[in-house]
N, C-alpha and C positions, 0 to 999 in steps of 0.2 A: 091332739091326736094321740090315741093310745097305741103303743107299740110293744112288741115282745122280743126279747133277746133269747135266741136259741143257742145254748152253749155258753158256759161260764168258765172257760179254761184260761189260756194265756191272754187272749185278746178280749174276752168277754167283759172283764172289769173296766177296760178302757171304753168300750162301747156303752156300757151302762152309764158311766160318768158323763160322757159327752152327750148322749141323747137326753139325759136328764137336764143338760144345760141348754138345750135348744128351746127357744121360745115357742110355746104352743104345743110342746111334745111331752108326753107322760109315759114313762116306762112302767107298764102295768104288770108285766110278767117277766120273770127269768125262768127258763126251762132248761134243766140238765138232769141226766139220769143218775148223777152222783150226789148222794145226800150230803156229803161233806162240803161240796161246792155250794149247794143251796143254803147250807147253814151260814156260810160266809156272807152270802147275799143278805140273809135275814138280819145278821148282826149289823151290817153296814147300811142297809136300806130297809128299815122295818116296814115302810109303806108299800114295798114291792111284793106282789104275790109270787111265791116260788112253787114250782111244780115239776114233776118228772113226766107229766102227761101231755105230750105234744098235741094230741087230738083235742084235749080240753081247751088249749089255747086257741086252736083253729075254730072251735065251735063257739067261742065268745065273740058275739057280733060287735062288741065295742072295740075289739082289736082291729085296727085298719092296716097295720104293717108288721111284718116280722123281719128280724135281722138274724141271719144264719151264720154262726161262728163255730162250726163243727168241723170234723175232719172232711177232707175233700170228697171221699167216696160216698158221703152221706148227703152232699149238697143237692144232687139232682132230685132224689126222692122227697126230701123235705120241702124243697122249693116248689116242686110240682104239686104236692098236696096243698101247700099254702096258696098258690095261685088259683087252683081249682076251687078253693074255698073263698075266693074273692079278696085275698090279701095282697097288698103291695109287698114286694120282696127285695131285700138287699142281701147279697151273698158276699162273704169274704173271698179273697183271691186264693187260688184260681177258682173261677166261677163254677166249673164242673170238671169232670174227668175227661170228657171228650167234646168236640165241637158239635157232634150230633145231639148230645144231651142239651147243650147250650141253645141250639136252634129249636129244639122241641119246647124248651121253656119259653123262648121268645114267642113262639106261635101261640102258646097258651096265654101268655101275657097279652098278646094282641086280641085274642078272642074274648078274654075276660076284662079287657080295658084296664089293666093294672100295670103299675110300673115295675120293671125288672132292672135292677141296678147292681153293679159289682163295686166292692170297696177297693179301689186303687188309691189309697190314701195319699200317696206321694204327689198325685196330680194337684192336690190342694195346698201343697206347701208353697211358702213364699219363694223359695229357691227355684222350684220348677216353673212357677209363674213368671219369675224374672227371666229365666232362661228362654222361655217361650217368647217373651217380649223382645229379647236381644236377637233371637233368630228371625222373628217376623219383621223387625225394623231394619234388618240387614247389618247390624252392628259387627257381626263376625264374618260377614260375607256369605258366599255359597258354602253350605255345610257339606263336608267331604267324608267325615267319618265320625263314629261314635264308639267309645271304648269304655266298658263298664267293669268294675271289680267289686264284687260283693262276697267277701270271705270272712270266716271267723271259726272258732272252735264251737260249732253249733249243735243244735239238737237234731240227732238222726231221726228222720221221720220213718214210720213203719210202712207207709202206703205210697209215698211219692218220693222221687229222687230230688237231688239238690237243685236241679233246674226248676222243677215244678214248685219247689219251696221258696227259693230266693229270686229267681229270674223274673217272675211276674212283675215285681216292683219296677225293674229297670226296662223291661220290654214295654210296659204300659207307658213309661216316661218317653221312651223312644218313639212309640206310635203317636203320642200326643205332640211331641216336638217336631217330628219330621213328617211333612205332608208328602210322602212318597209311598208307593206300594211295594212291599218286599216281594222278591221273585223266588228265592230259594233259601234253604238253610243247610249248614253242615254242623255236626256236633260230634264230640267225642267225650267219653266219660269212663270212670272206673269205680268199682265197688271194692272197698277194702274190708267189708264185713261178710263177704261170701253169701249175701242174700239177694244179689242181683240188683240192688238199689244203689245207684251211683252216688257217692258222697263228694266227688270232685267232677266237674264237667266244664267244657268249653263249647260255646255256641257262637257261630258266625251266621249273620243274616245278610244275604246278598240282594242287591238291587240292580235292575237293568241300567239305571242312570249312572252306575259306577260308585254310588254311595255304598258304604259298608259299615256294619255294626258288629261288635264283638263283645261277648259276655264271659267273664271268668267267675265261676261260683264254686264255693267249697265250704264244707262243714268241718274241715280238718286243718285249718290254719291256726298257728299259734298267736297271730295278731288279727285284730278286727279292722277291716278296711271297707269303706263305703265311698268309693270314688267314681267319677264319671268324667271322661275327657271328650269334648266335642270340638273337632277341628274344622275351622272355616278357612276360606282362601284369603281372608283379611286378618282374622285374629283367632285365638284359641281360647276355649273356656274350660276351666276345671271346677267341678263341683265336688266338694268334700262334705258329706252329710254329718261326719263326726265333729266337724268344727262347730263350736258353740255359737259363734256369731259370723265369722268371715267364711261363709259357706261357698261363695263363688269368687273365683279369681279370673280376670280376663287378661290374657297375655297378648300384647301387641308383638307377637312373634310369628314368623312364618318363613316362607321361601318363595323365590321366583326361579324359573328354570327355562332353558331354551336348549334346543338340540343342535349340536355342531355336526351337520351332515358329513362334512369332509373327514372329521376325526371319528365319526360315529360314536359320539359321547353326549351325555346329558350334562349340561353345565348348570350348576345350582348356585344361586346367590341367596345366602341366608340373611334374615333380618331379625334383630333382637331389639325390642323396645320396652316400654314401661309395662308395669303390672297395675291393673285397676281393680279395686274392690267395690263393686256396686252395693248399695244398701238393699238388704233383703228383709221383707216382712217376716217376723218370727212368730206369726200367729199359729195356733195349734191346728194342724191340718185335719185331724180327725173330727174336730168340731165343725170345720168347714164342710167336710164330707157329709156329716150327719145333717147339717143344716140344708145342704143341697138336696139330700134325699127327701126330707120333709117338705121343703119348699116345692120341689118338683112334683110331688104328689098333689099338693094343694093347688098349684098353678098350672098343672098339666103341661109342664115343660120338660125338655130333654136335659138330664143332668150332665155334668162334665164327664163323669165316669159311668157312661151308659152301657147298655147291653153290647153294643158294637165294640167298645173298648175291651170288654171281657172276652168276647169271641175272638178278636184278633190276637190276643195273647195266647189263648188256647190253641189256635191254629199253628202258631209258631212252636209252642211246646210239644204238640203232637208230632209235628214234623221232626223236631229235635230228637224225640224218643226213637222215631224210625231210623234216623241217621245214626244214632249211637248203636243201635242193634245191628246196623249194617256197616260198622267200622268206619263211620264218618262219611258215608256216601251222601252226595248232594241230593236233597229232597226238594222237588219243585212244589211250591205252594199252590193250591187250587184257588 
């Protein structure tokens, strides 16, 4: 299957390398408007055709799929053109700038009978797969909360704020792990560059069941943290993506409580037990994602990171933006 990579910036080289490694897949084109980036492709991959002409790629009948790794504001137009030309489409996160754009792309994909997929790479990691297993089999009990921190001294984006840049990773993980429908969001953020684009933001996702999820995102932290805490009523799970091997720790720690009606107090009994480190498959997630995309096209199956995964993330991000602009007001999700 011939594919084309559109955009050879930060993520493009990783996409080319991994799609070249998928059995039965051939990267025929890399398309980018910057000549210096295309020269890098030519040096590293002499067999790949480089071009700045996106239309030429779409007009090549041998190209069955395009992978879009360009700035977010370009995703919709590029994907729409590709779908209308009968190409299968994979888009980097976040899929589009609005949920309306995402829905329009999905309608076109349905009419043209083509696959529309978003790259939520983390869903293919051994750590997230292990966490899913632990939640499904009841190892940590009923899940009560989700607390994510994704901060570093990062690249300030010119078109999207820090939530749109960093939170899609962890929101996609949340939606994959928790089979519950979010009800509303609250978000606050601040811009220290006076351009209105928040570089620090906090997002809370609320559920009618009482489950709650919180996200801390920043481009201005002196340290890099990639942690996720998931609390169950039996055990608690800590995921640290920066750990080279021991990415997941399960704490047999928790509490029990009862209410003393006479004294009008909540009596809490704490429990501290062992810490367990489950074995995690350290396979390359991006290769798993690329393989899922190609296989899903060939076998007409639904990929793990499908259109719905992308849309659900955008709905939360859209609501978070509304909340930030209204000083943290609760925004009900439609």
